[in-house]
KEKE-3310 file (N, C-alpha, C; in steps of 0.2 Angstrom, whole numbers, plus 5000, padded with zeros to 4 digits):
npx = (5435:5426:5423:5430:5419:5407:5394:5393:5383:5369:5372:5371:5358:5350:5350:5342:5344:5346:5343:5348:5339:5346:5342:5341:5353:5359:5354:5358:5372:5372:5367:5380:5389:5388:5393:5403:5412:5409:5416:5428:5432:5433:5442:5456:5473:5483:5483:5481:5468:5455:5437:5425:5417:5416:5419:5433:5440:5441:5453:5458:5470:5473:5478:5472:5470:5469:5455:5440:5425:5414:5420:5420:5405:5403:5408:5401:5390:5389:5392:5382:5373:5376:5376:5383:5394:5392:5398:5409:5423:5423:5420:5423:5426:5436:5447:5452:5455:5465:5472:5482:5487:5498:5507:5507:5492:5482:5469:5461:5450:5436:5430:5414:5408:5411:5407:5407:5410:5414:5426:5442:5452:5470:5484:5500:5513:5531:5532:5525:5515:5499:5490:5477:5467:5471:5477:5485:5474:5462:5448:5438:5438:5443:5437:5425:5408:5396:5378:5377:5386:5399:5417:5435:5446:5459:5463:5458:5468:5480:5479:5480:5492:5500:5507:5502:5489:5485:5470:5461:5450:5440:5421:5412:5406:5406:5404:5415:5425:5426:5434:5445:5449:5454:5450:5437:5433:5426:5414:5409:5394:5384:5364:5357:5343:5330:5330:5335:5328:5327:5336:5344:5337:5336:5353:5350:5344:5353:5362:5372:5378:5373:5365:5376:5384:5377:5375:5388:5386:5379:5387:5399:5396:5388:5400:5412:5407:5392:5389:5390:5385:5396:5390:5397:5413:5422:5432:5449:5459:5452:5454:5468:5469:5463:5474:5488:5481:5477:5492:5497:5489:5494:5508:5507:5500:5510:5510:5512:5518:5507:5505:5517:5520:5519:5510:5498:5492:5492:5480:5469:5467:5462:5454:5445:5439:5432:5416:5404:5387:5387:5399:5407:5421:5416:5420:5416:5413:5416:5411:5415:5411:5418:5429:5435:5431:5428:5433:5431:5435:5426:5421:5406:5394:5377:5368:5378:5388:5407:5415:5431:5443:5442:5445:5450:5451:5463:5464:5450:5445:5439:5425:5422:5422:5425:5414:5403:5401:5400:5390:5378:5385:5376:5365:5364:5365:5355:5345:5352:5349:5356:5356:5367:5380:5396:5408:5422:5433:5441:5446:5441:5433:5425:5417:5413:5399:5393:5388:5374:5377:5387:5395:5402:5421:5432:5446:5462:5468:5476:5493:5506:5515:5522:5529:5529:5516:5514:5521:5514:5504:5505:5508:5496:5487:5495:5494:5479:5478:5487:5478:5466:5472:5474:5485:5483:5489:5504:5509:5507:5516:5528:5522:5518:5531:5535:5527:5527:5538:5529:5519:5527:5530:5518:5512:5522)
npy = (5648:5646:5656:5648:5641:5646:5642:5629:5622:5626:5622:5610:5605:5608:5597:5582:5570:5557:5547:5531:5517:5511:5495:5492:5493:5486:5475:5477:5475:5460:5456:5460:5452:5441:5445:5451:5438:5431:5441:5439:5427:5426:5434:5442:5436:5446:5464:5474:5472:5479:5484:5478:5489:5501:5519:5529:5543:5561:5567:5577:5583:5594:5604:5605:5620:5627:5620:5628:5640:5633:5619:5615:5615:5605:5596:5591:5592:5580:5570:5571:5564:5552:5537:5531:5536:5544:5545:5555:5555:5560:5569:5587:5594:5588:5583:5599:5601:5594:5599:5607:5608:5598:5596:5587:5584:5580:5581:5572:5578:5571:5571:5570:5571:5585:5587:5588:5574:5567:5563:5563:5564:5564:5559:5561:5551:5551:5540:5540:5535:5531:5538:5538:5553:5558:5550:5535:5538:5540:5531:5528:5528:5532:5535:5550:5546:5549:5540:5527:5527:5522:5519:5516:5510:5508:5515:5529:5529:5529:5540:5550:5552:5541:5529:5516:5511:5506:5501:5500:5503:5504:5507:5498:5504:5505:5491:5488:5493:5483:5471:5473:5471:5461:5454:5456:5468:5471:5483:5490:5496:5508:5508:5517:5524:5519:5528:5531:5522:5510:5506:5503:5494:5481:5480:5478:5464:5458:5455:5458:5470:5481:5485:5483:5494:5504:5502:5504:5517:5523:5519:5527:5541:5540:5538:5546:5560:5568:5565:5573:5577:5583:5585:5591:5600:5616:5615:5618:5613:5599:5593:5593:5583:5573:5569:5569:5555:5548:5547:5541:5527:5524:5521:5513:5500:5499:5506:5512:5531:5542:5553:5560:5564:5578:5584:5576:5581:5594:5592:5587:5594:5607:5598:5598:5612:5616:5620:5616:5614:5602:5596:5591:5595:5582:5586:5578:5576:5571:5574:5568:5575:5587:5583:5577:5561:5555:5558:5562:5562:5563:5565:5574:5570:5575:5566:5555:5549:5549:5536:5542:5545:5538:5542:5538:5541:5534:5532:5531:5518:5508:5509:5508:5522:5526:5517:5522:5536:5532:5527:5538:5547:5541:5544:5557:5559:5554:5566:5574:5571:5562:5546:5535:5526:5526:5514:5512:5500:5485:5476:5478:5477:5483:5490:5480:5473:5485:5487:5488:5479:5477:5486:5482:5483:5486:5476:5481:5484:5491:5492:5497:5491:5479:5467:5474:5472:5458:5456:5465:5460:5445:5449:5451:5441:5430:5435:5436:5420:5419:5425:5417:5407:5394:5391:5408:5415:5412:5413:5429:5435:5438:5444:5455:5462:5469:5477:5492:5499:5498:5505:5522:5522:5525:5534:5545)
npz = (5389:5385:5374:5365:5358:5353:5350:5350:5361:5357:5343:5343:5352:5343:5334:5335:5349:5346:5357:5364:5374:5386:5391:5375:5370:5378:5371:5358:5360:5363:5352:5343:5345:5342:5328:5330:5332:5321:5311:5314:5312:5299:5297:5291:5295:5291:5294:5287:5280:5270:5267:5260:5245:5251:5250:5245:5253:5256:5269:5280:5289:5305:5319:5334:5336:5326:5320:5314:5320:5314:5313:5326:5330:5324:5325:5338:5334:5326:5337:5345:5337:5335:5347:5351:5352:5364:5375:5386:5382:5369:5366:5359:5369:5377:5369:5365:5377:5381:5372:5375:5386:5381:5365:5354:5347:5337:5324:5314:5299:5292:5276:5267:5251:5253:5263:5282:5288:5301:5315:5320:5335:5338:5346:5339:5339:5341:5332:5323:5325:5328:5344:5358:5360:5375:5379:5388:5400:5391:5391:5381:5364:5346:5328:5329:5324:5311:5313:5303:5296:5285:5285:5279:5287:5284:5275:5281:5293:5282:5273:5285:5287:5296:5304:5312:5319:5336:5345:5360:5367:5358:5351:5343:5332:5318:5305:5297:5306:5313:5307:5309:5321:5336:5346:5359:5373:5390:5395:5411:5417:5424:5424:5424:5417:5423:5433:5448:5460:5455:5452:5463:5469:5458:5461:5475:5471:5467:5478:5493:5493:5492:5505:5514:5513:5515:5529:5534:5529:5540:5550:5550:5548:5560:5570:5565:5562:5557:5538:5522:5506:5490:5474:5465:5468:5468:5477:5482:5489:5489:5476:5479:5487:5481:5470:5480:5485:5476:5472:5482:5483:5470:5472:5482:5477:5466:5455:5441:5444:5437:5438:5439:5428:5421:5413:5413:5426:5424:5414:5422:5430:5423:5417:5428:5432:5418:5413:5405:5396:5387:5390:5404:5419:5433:5450:5464:5481:5496:5512:5530:5543:5548:5540:5525:5516:5504:5486:5470:5454:5437:5423:5411:5399:5392:5396:5400:5413:5416:5426:5435:5441:5457:5474:5490:5508:5517:5531:5533:5530:5533:5534:5523:5510:5498:5491:5497:5493:5478:5480:5483:5474:5462:5464:5464:5452:5444:5446:5442:5426:5421:5411:5413:5419:5416:5419:5416:5409:5418:5430:5445:5458:5462:5450:5446:5458:5457:5442:5428:5417:5401:5392:5375:5367:5356:5352:5346:5329:5316:5305:5294:5296:5295:5302:5316:5317:5315:5329:5336:5339:5342:5356:5362:5358:5365:5378:5380:5381:5393:5403:5403:5408:5421:5427:5429:5440:5441:5426:5424:5431:5423:5414:5422:5424:5417:5415:5421:5413:5402:5402:5406:5392:5387:5393:5391)
capx = (5432:5417:5426:5433:5413:5401:5387:5393:5377:5365:5369:5367:5353:5345:5353:5341:5351:5343:5348:5343:5338:5352:5340:5342:5361:5363:5350:5363:5378:5371:5369:5389:5396:5388:5392:5409:5414:5411:5419:5436:5433:5436:5447:5465:5479:5484:5479:5479:5463:5449:5434:5424:5411:5419:5423:5441:5434:5446:5454:5462:5473:5472:5477:5465:5466:5468:5449:5438:5418:5411:5422:5419:5401:5398:5407:5397:5381:5390:5393:5375:5368:5378:5375:5388:5400:5390:5404:5414:5430:5422:5418:5427:5429:5442:5450:5454:5457:5471:5478:5482:5494:5500:5508:5505:5484:5479:5464:5458:5445:5435:5425:5409:5403:5412:5402:5412:5406:5419:5434:5447:5457:5474:5492:5504:5519:5538:5537:5521:5509:5490:5488:5469:5471:5472:5486:5481:5471:5457:5446:5433:5445:5441:5435:5418:5406:5385:5375:5374:5393:5405:5423:5436:5451:5468:5460:5459:5475:5487:5478:5480:5499:5501:5510:5500:5483:5481:5466:5460:5442:5434:5416:5410:5401:5404:5405:5422:5430:5426:5438:5453:5447:5456:5444:5434:5430:5418:5416:5403:5392:5379:5358:5348:5337:5324:5327:5339:5325:5326:5343:5344:5333:5341:5357:5348:5341:5358:5365:5370:5381:5370:5364:5380:5387:5372:5375:5397:5390:5377:5392:5402:5391:5387:5408:5417:5403:5386:5388:5389:5392:5396:5390:5402:5416:5428:5438:5456:5462:5451:5459:5475:5470:5464:5481:5491:5477:5481:5498:5499:5486:5500:5512:5507:5501:5518:5508:5515:5516:5504:5507:5524:5521:5516:5504:5492:5490:5488:5473:5465:5465:5458:5445:5438:5436:5429:5408:5397:5381:5387:5403:5409:5423:5414:5424:5412:5416:5409:5412:5411:5409:5423:5436:5436:5431:5431:5434:5432:5434:5424:5419:5399:5390:5372:5368:5382:5394:5411:5420:5437:5448:5439:5450:5449:5458:5466:5462:5442:5444:5435:5418:5421:5418:5421:5410:5397:5401:5399:5379:5375:5384:5371:5357:5362:5366:5347:5343:5355:5350:5360:5357:5370:5388:5403:5415:5426:5437:5446:5442:5440:5426:5418:5415:5408:5396:5387:5388:5370:5378:5393:5396:5406:5424:5435:5453:5463:5474:5483:5498:5506:5523:5519:5533:5528:5506:5514:5523:5508:5497:5507:5508:5490:5486:5501:5488:5473:5479:5485:5472:5461:5474:5472:5489:5486:5491:5509:5511:5507:5523:5533:5519:5517:5539:5536:5519:5527:5540:5523:5518:5530:5529:5511:5513:5530)
capy = (5642:5647:5658:5645:5635:5650:5641:5624:5621:5629:5619:5600:5606:5608:5591:5577:5566:5551:5542:5523:5517:5506:5489:5492:5493:5477:5470:5476:5472:5452:5455:5460:5446:5438:5449:5450:5433:5428:5442:5439:5423:5427:5442:5439:5441:5453:5472:5481:5471:5482:5486:5479:5494:5509:5523:5532:5547:5567:5567:5581:5583:5600:5603:5609:5630:5628:5624:5633:5637:5628:5613:5613:5614:5600:5587:5591:5589:5573:5566:5567:5561:5542:5536:5525:5542:5549:5548:5563:5555:5556:5574:5590:5597:5585:5586:5605:5602:5588:5601:5616:5605:5596:5600:5585:5581:5582:5580:5570:5577:5566:5572:5564:5576:5592:5588:5586:5570:5562:5567:5559:5566:5560:5561:5559:5548:5552:5535:5541:5529:5536:5536:5540:5558:5560:5545:5531:5542:5536:5525:5525:5531:5534:5543:5550:5548:5550:5534:5523:5529:5517:5521:5512:5511:5508:5523:5533:5529:5531:5547:5554:5550:5539:5521:5513:5512:5502:5504:5494:5504:5506:5504:5493:5507:5501:5484:5491:5493:5474:5467:5474:5469:5452:5451:5460:5469:5472:5488:5489:5503:5507:5509:5523:5525:5521:5531:5526:5515:5503:5504:5502:5488:5479:5478:5474:5458:5455:5452:5461:5474:5490:5483:5483:5502:5507:5500:5508:5524:5526:5518:5532:5548:5539:5538:5552:5563:5568:5564:5576:5574:5589:5581:5594:5606:5620:5617:5616:5608:5594:5591:5591:5577:5569:5569:5562:5551:5543:5543:5535:5522:5520:5519:5505:5495:5496:5506:5518:5537:5543:5560:5563:5568:5587:5585:5573:5584:5600:5592:5586:5603:5608:5596:5599:5619:5616:5616:5617:5608:5597:5593:5597:5589:5583:5583:5574:5575:5564:5573:5563:5578:5591:5578:5575:5557:5552:5563:5558:5568:5563:5568:5571:5573:5577:5558:5550:5553:5542:5536:5542:5545:5538:5537:5541:5544:5529:5533:5529:5514:5504:5511:5511:5529:5527:5515:5526:5543:5532:5529:5544:5549:5538:5545:5562:5560:5557:5572:5579:5571:5555:5540:5530:5530:5521:5513:5510:5492:5484:5470:5479:5473:5489:5489:5470:5475:5491:5486:5483:5477:5480:5486:5477:5487:5481:5476:5478:5490:5493:5493:5498:5489:5470:5465:5476:5470:5453:5454:5467:5450:5441:5448:5452:5433:5427:5438:5431:5414:5420:5427:5411:5400:5393:5395:5413:5420:5411:5416:5433:5436:5441:5450:5463:5462:5473:5483:5500:5500:5501:5511:5524:5523:5527:5542:5551)
capz = (5384:5381:5368:5360:5355:5358:5345:5349:5362:5352:5336:5348:5353:5335:5332:5339:5351:5345:5361:5363:5380:5390:5388:5369:5369:5381:5367:5352:5362:5360:5344:5341:5350:5337:5324:5330:5333:5313:5307:5320:5310:5292:5294:5288:5298:5290:5298:5281:5276:5269:5271:5252:5245:5258:5246:5247:5256:5259:5276:5280:5297:5306:5324:5338:5336:5318:5318:5314:5325:5312:5314:5333:5331:5316:5327:5344:5332:5327:5341:5346:5332:5337:5354:5353:5355:5371:5381:5389:5379:5361:5366:5356:5373:5378:5364:5364:5383:5380:5367:5382:5391:5376:5358:5349:5349:5328:5324:5305:5296:5287:5272:5261:5247:5254:5273:5286:5295:5305:5317:5322:5339:5342:5346:5336:5342:5335:5328:5321:5328:5333:5351:5360:5365:5380:5380:5391:5400:5386:5392:5376:5358:5340:5324:5329:5315:5312:5313:5297:5292:5285:5283:5279:5291:5283:5270:5285:5294:5278:5274:5291:5288:5303:5302:5314:5328:5339:5349:5364:5370:5351:5350:5336:5327:5312:5302:5295:5312:5317:5302:5315:5327:5335:5352:5363:5380:5393:5400:5414:5416:5427:5420:5427:5415:5427:5440:5457:5466:5449:5449:5468:5467:5455:5466:5479:5471:5467:5483:5501:5492:5495:5512:5520:5513:5520:5536:5536:5530:5544:5557:5549:5551:5570:5575:5564:5559:5550:5531:5520:5498:5486:5470:5461:5471:5465:5483:5474:5494:5487:5471:5481:5492:5475:5468:5485:5488:5468:5472:5488:5479:5463:5474:5487:5472:5462:5447:5439:5446:5432:5441:5437:5420:5424:5410:5418:5434:5422:5411:5427:5433:5419:5418:5431:5430:5413:5414:5398:5396:5384:5391:5411:5423:5438:5455:5469:5485:5504:5519:5538:5550:5545:5536:5518:5517:5499:5481:5463:5447:5431:5416:5406:5394:5395:5397:5401:5415:5417:5434:5431:5446:5463:5477:5499:5514:5523:5540:5535:5523:5536:5534:5513:5510:5492:5489:5499:5489:5473:5480:5481:5466:5457:5464:5461:5445:5440:5447:5436:5419:5419:5412:5413:5424:5415:5425:5413:5409:5421:5436:5449:5463:5464:5446:5445:5460:5455:5436:5427:5412:5400:5383:5373:5365:5352:5352:5337:5325:5308:5305:5289:5299:5296:5306:5321:5317:5320:5336:5343:5338:5344:5360:5363:5358:5371:5386:5382:5380:5399:5407:5401:5411:5425:5430:5426:5445:5438:5421:5423:5434:5418:5411:5426:5428:5410:5417:5421:5405:5393:5404:5404:5387:5382:5396:5389)
cpx = (5427:5417:5426:5426:5409:5396:5388:5385:5371:5364:5367:5363:5348:5346:5348:5345:5350:5345:5342:5342:5343:5350:5340:5348:5364:5361:5355:5369:5377:5372:5378:5393:5397:5393:5402:5414:5415:5413:5427:5439:5437:5440:5452:5469:5481:5479:5474:5470:5457:5442:5428:5420:5413:5421:5429:5437:5441:5446:5458:5466:5475:5476:5472:5465:5469:5460:5447:5430:5417:5413:5420:5410:5397:5402:5406:5391:5381:5389:5385:5369:5370:5378:5378:5394:5396:5392:5409:5422:5427:5419:5424:5430:5437:5448:5455:5458:5466:5478:5485:5487:5500:5500:5506:5501:5485:5472:5461:5451:5443:5426:5421:5406:5405:5408:5406:5406:5409:5424:5438:5452:5462:5481:5498:5512:5525:5537:5533:5515:5502:5488:5480:5472:5472:5474:5480:5475:5462:5455:5437:5440:5441:5439:5427:5416:5399:5385:5376:5382:5398:5412:5430:5446:5456:5467:5463:5465:5482:5485:5480:5490:5503:5503:5505:5495:5483:5476:5464:5452:5438:5425:5414:5407:5400:5407:5414:5427:5431:5432:5444:5454:5450:5450:5441:5434:5427:5419:5411:5400:5386:5371:5355:5343:5329:5323:5335:5336:5327:5331:5346:5341:5337:5348:5356:5348:5349:5363:5366:5376:5382:5369:5370:5386:5385:5374:5382:5392:5386:5381:5398:5400:5391:5395:5411:5413:5395:5392:5388:5393:5388:5394:5396:5405:5421:5432:5447:5457:5456:5452:5465:5474:5472:5470:5485:5488:5481:5488:5502:5496:5492:5507:5513:5504:5505:5513:5513:5514:5512:5506:5515:5527:5518:5508:5495:5489:5487:5481:5468:5461:5461:5452:5438:5436:5432:5422:5404:5390:5381:5395:5406:5414:5418:5417:5419:5416:5412:5415:5408:5413:5413:5428:5432:5436:5434:5430:5434:5431:5434:5421:5412:5398:5384:5369:5372:5387:5401:5414:5426:5444:5446:5444:5447:5452:5458:5465:5456:5441:5442:5430:5418:5420:5419:5414:5403:5396:5400:5390:5379:5378:5380:5363:5355:5363:5359:5346:5344:5354:5352:5358:5359:5377:5391:5406:5422:5428:5441:5443:5440:5435:5421:5412:5408:5402:5390:5388:5379:5373:5386:5392:5402:5410:5427:5442:5458:5470:5474:5488:5502:5514:5522:5524:5531:5520:5509:5515:5515:5504:5496:5509:5502:5485:5491:5494:5483:5474:5481:5483:5467:5461:5473:5478:5490:5490:5500:5511:5509:5513:5527:5531:5520:5523:5538:5530:5521:5533:5536:5521:5519:5530:5522:5509:5519:5526)
cpy = (5644:5651:5654:5643:5640:5647:5633:5619:5620:5623:5610:5601:5606:5603:5586:5572:5560:5544:5536:5520:5511:5495:5489:5491:5488:5473:5472:5472:5462:5451:5455:5456:5442:5437:5448:5444:5429:5433:5441:5431:5421:5433:5437:5439:5444:5459:5475:5477:5474:5480:5485:5487:5500:5513:5526:5540:5556:5567:5571:5580:5591:5599:5606:5615:5631:5626:5627:5632:5634:5620:5608:5611:5607:5593:5588:5591:5581:5566:5566:5565:5553:5542:5531:5530:5544:5548:5553:5561:5557:5566:5580:5594:5597:5584:5593:5605:5598:5594:5608:5612:5600:5600:5594:5581:5586:5581:5577:5572:5574:5569:5567:5570:5583:5592:5585:5577:5565:5569:5562:5560:5559:5562:5556:5556:5550:5546:5535:5536:5536:5535:5537:5548:5561:5554:5540:5535:5541:5531:5524:5530:5527:5536:5542:5554:5546:5542:5531:5523:5522:5520:5516:5514:5512:5515:5528:5535:5532:5538:5554:5554:5547:5530:5517:5517:5509:5502:5498:5497:5507:5503:5502:5496:5506:5496:5483:5488:5486:5469:5467:5474:5462:5451:5459:5460:5472:5477:5491:5497:5501:5510:5515:5527:5525:5522:5527:5522:5512:5503:5501:5495:5481:5475:5473:5464:5456:5451:5458:5466:5483:5489:5486:5490:5503:5506:5503:5517:5526:5524:5524:5540:5544:5539:5546:5559:5566:5568:5572:5576:5582:5585:5586:5599:5607:5619:5614:5613:5601:5590:5589:5584:5570:5568:5565:5556:5546:5541:5540:5527:5517:5515:5512:5498:5494:5499:5511:5525:5542:5554:5565:5565:5575:5587:5580:5577:5589:5598:5591:5591:5605:5608:5600:5607:5619:5613:5620:5610:5602:5592:5593:5590:5591:5581:5583:5574:5573:5567:5568:5571:5587:5588:5574:5565:5551:5557:5559:5563:5563:5566:5567:5573:5572:5574:5553:5552:5547:5541:5535:5540:5548:5536:5542:5541:5535:5525:5531:5523:5508:5503:5512:5517:5530:5525:5519:5534:5537:5530:5534:5548:5546:5542:5553:5563:5557:5563:5574:5579:5565:5549:5534:5532:5523:5521:5512:5502:5492:5479:5469:5477:5477:5488:5482:5472:5479:5491:5483:5479:5480:5481:5482:5484:5484:5483:5478:5483:5487:5499:5493:5493:5482:5467:5466:5473:5463:5453:5458:5460:5448:5441:5448:5443:5429:5430:5436:5425:5415:5422:5423:5406:5399:5392:5403:5420:5422:5414:5423:5440:5441:5445:5458:5466:5469:5479:5491:5504:5501:5503:5520:5528:5526:5533:5547:5556)
cpz = (5383:5374:5361:5353:5358:5354:5348:5355:5359:5347:5339:5348:5348:5331:5336:5342:5349:5349:5362:5372:5382:5389:5380:5369:5372:5374:5360:5355:5360:5353:5341:5345:5344:5328:5322:5331:5324:5309:5308:5313:5301:5292:5292:5293:5297:5291:5294:5275:5274:5268:5262:5253:5249:5252:5249:5247:5257:5265:5275:5288:5300:5312:5327:5336:5329:5315:5320:5320:5321:5313:5321:5335:5326:5323:5335:5341:5328:5332:5344:5345:5333:5342:5355:5353:5359:5373:5381:5383:5372:5361:5364:5363:5376:5374:5365:5372:5384:5377:5371:5384:5386:5369:5354:5346:5340:5330:5313:5304:5292:5283:5266:5258:5251:5261:5277:5290:5298:5308:5321:5326:5341:5343:5342:5336:5339:5332:5324:5318:5331:5340:5353:5360:5370:5385:5384:5399:5397:5390:5386:5370:5353:5334:5326:5323:5316:5309:5304:5291:5291:5281:5284:5284:5289:5279:5275:5288:5290:5277:5279:5291:5295:5299:5307:5318:5326:5344:5353:5368:5364:5351:5345:5334:5320:5311:5302:5301:5315:5312:5306:5319:5330:5342:5355:5371:5383:5397:5403:5414:5421:5425:5424:5423:5417:5432:5445:5458:5459:5450:5457:5470:5463:5459:5470:5480:5470:5471:5489:5499:5494:5502:5517:5517:5515:5528:5536:5536:5535:5550:5554:5552:5559:5575:5571:5564:5555:5543:5529:5510:5497:5476:5463:5466:5467:5472:5478:5484:5491:5482:5474:5484:5486:5472:5471:5486:5483:5469:5478:5483:5476:5468:5480:5481:5467:5454:5447:5439:5440:5434:5439:5432:5422:5418:5411:5423:5429:5419:5418:5431:5429:5416:5422:5435:5423:5416:5409:5397:5393:5385:5398:5416:5431:5446:5462:5474:5494:5510:5527:5543:5545:5541:5528:5518:5510:5492:5475:5457:5438:5428:5415:5402:5397:5399:5403:5409:5418:5425:5431:5437:5454:5467:5484:5504:5518:5528:5539:5531:5525:5536:5523:5511:5504:5489:5492:5496:5481:5472:5481:5477:5461:5459:5465:5455:5440:5442:5441:5430:5416:5418:5413:5416:5420:5421:5421:5413:5414:5428:5442:5453:5462:5458:5443:5450:5460:5445:5434:5419:5410:5391:5381:5366:5360:5353:5346:5336:5318:5311:5299:5289:5299:5298:5312:5322:5319:5324:5340:5343:5342:5352:5365:5363:5365:5381:5384:5384:5391:5404:5407:5407:5417:5430:5430:5432:5442:5433:5419:5426:5430:5414:5415:5426:5421:5412:5415:5416:5402:5397:5402:5396:5383:5386:5394:5385)
residu = (MET:ALA:ALA:PHE:PHE:PRO:ASP:ILE:SER:ARG:ALA:SER:ARG:GLU:ARG:PRO:LEU:ASN:ARG:ARG:THR:GLU:LEU:GLN:ARG:ARG:GLY:GLU:ASN:ARG:ASN:LEU:GLU:LEU:LEU:ILE:SER:GLU:ALA:LEU:ARG:ARG:ALA:SER:THR:ARG:LEU:GLU:TRP:PRO:VAL:ALA:GLY:VAL:LEU:MET:ARG:PRO:VAL:GLN:VAL:VAL:ARG:PRO:HIS:GLU:LEU:ARG:ASP:ASP:HIS:TRP:ILE:ALA:TRP:ALA:ALA:VAL:GLN:ALA:SER:ASN:SER:HIS:PHE:ASP:SER:ALA:PHE:PHE:ALA:PRO:ASP:LEU:ALA:TRP:LEU:VAL:SER:THR:VAL:ARG:ASP:ASP:VAL:GLU:VAL:ALA:LEU:MET:GLU:ASP:GLY:GLY:GLU:LEU:VAL:GLY:PHE:PHE:PRO:PHE:LEU:ARG:SER:PRO:SER:GLY:MET:ALA:LEU:PRO:VAL:ALA:GLY:ARG:LEU:SER:GLU:PHE:GLN:GLY:PRO:ILE:THR:GLY:ARG:GLY:LEU:GLU:TRP:ASP:LEU:VAL:ASP:LEU:ILE:GLN:LYS:ALA:ARG:LEU:GLN:ALA:TRP:TYR:PHE:ASP:HIS:LEU:PRO:PRO:ALA:GLN:LEU:GLY:TYR:VAL:ALA:HIS:GLY:TRP:SER:THR:ILE:ASP:SER:PRO:PHE:ALA:ASP:LEU:SER:ARG:GLY:PHE:GLU:ALA:TYR:ASP:ALA:GLU:LEU:ARG:GLN:ARG:GLY:GLN:THR:VAL:ALA:GLN:VAL:ARG:ARG:LYS:GLU:ARG:LYS:LEU:ALA:ARG:GLU:VAL:GLY:PRO:LEU:ARG:PHE:GLU:MET:HIS:THR:THR:ASP:LYS:GLN:ALA:PHE:ASP:PHE:LEU:LEU:ALA:TRP:LYS:SER:ASP:GLN:TYR:GLU:ARG:THR:ARG:ARG:LEU:GLN:ILE:PHE:ASN:TYR:PRO:TRP:THR:GLY:ARG:LEU:LEU:ASP:ALA:VAL:ARG:ARG:HIS:GLN:SER:ASP:ARG:PHE:ALA:GLY:VAL:MET:SER:ALA:LEU:TYR:ALA:GLY:ASP:GLN:LEU:ALA:ALA:VAL:HIS:LEU:GLY:ILE:ARG:THR:ARG:GLN:VAL:LEU:HIS:ILE:TRP:PHE:PRO:THR:TYR:THR:ARG:ALA:LEU:GLU:GLN:TYR:SER:PRO:GLY:LEU:ILE:LEU:LEU:LEU:HIS:LEU:ALA:GLU:GLN:ALA:VAL:VAL:ASP:GLY:ILE:ARG:ARG:ILE:ASP:PHE:GLY:THR:GLY:ASP:GLU:ARG:TYR:LYS:GLN:GLN:PHE:LYS:SER:GLY:ASP:ILE:GLN:LEU:LEU:VAL:GLY:GLY:VAL:ASP:PHE:ARG:LEU:ALA:CYS:ALA:SER:ILE:ARG:ARG:GLY:TRP:HIS:SER:VAL:ASN:GLN:TRP:VAL:ARG:ARG:SER:PRO:TYR:ARG:GLU:TYR:LEU:GLU:ILE:PRO:ILE:ASN:ALA:THR:ARG:LYS:TYR:ARG:GLN:ARG:LEU:ALA:PHE:ARG)
# end
């Protein structure tokens, strides 16, 4: 992999990262709530609403293998210049890795005055829709652009020769994006910018979760065996356990068996092997004695780690080994320079227990097929209404009945 990006690391270091603290991010999120509410109030019900004053610029669509070294270098530099895109899901490495297991990855190169100023990686569906570059495995998505750049999404999608693009994890990095949003969704994160001790104290002030996990940790060590944590292991057996345990979880919870789609397993295998200073797979493992108790595969940039595929053995579930691993992971992450852990969207209990705050993401889309646009937005409105209803448990029955079908379409 290093042969494909020989100079990206050096180029990225030459550009200032211009990072914000998480407290600043949370303050900006509060301002975004007002901005988004106002934009959504004023927005037309039609998705093809252009942003006034945004100049039309050239867009070139290429396959990843057609990108030159200077393209990859520019991509890494643009990502590093804008903290909206500090997640590993925006890294050029991930797009390349996906392209090694799928043949439908494309990248729209966004130019301004002859200079590359943005990159939009996506999967092109047979119907001409843009899908996230890692499909439904993507937990952040969208064009990667420099700070202060405004770009008309309608123009981008049209010049990329796409019929539509729907997003549900888009950072509101540009005012123009807000015009195409239908609502927002919260993505919880853990703030490690002040160190693990400060984060641990924050959690303890909010409740008994940490104390309970620590008690179970001591009990696990006492009853099963001494604990050993590895921040990153290359053990293939641990990876095989991860796939098996996640598959069992999907079966028990009646969710789609995503590993039935061969590209997903191949991608995770490629990610865990990939190591660079700007993007790396992180496969963490917790052992009790000689027994693997929990394992997690995530992805990281220099300062942000994303919780991606956490799992544990059911034989030890009474000890909460997954939560024990999470605490060890956060503690070691600080040592390794991580300032934020993203948990991704979702209502899993541990995300609410261990979060410091939320990053707001946009849900919406651009679609030149008016009938499809109306249907999709109507479906979204129904979902939002159901989630707010006191009868949600019953109203979600027909929606959940179609979940596997919709997931199959997403993983094809």
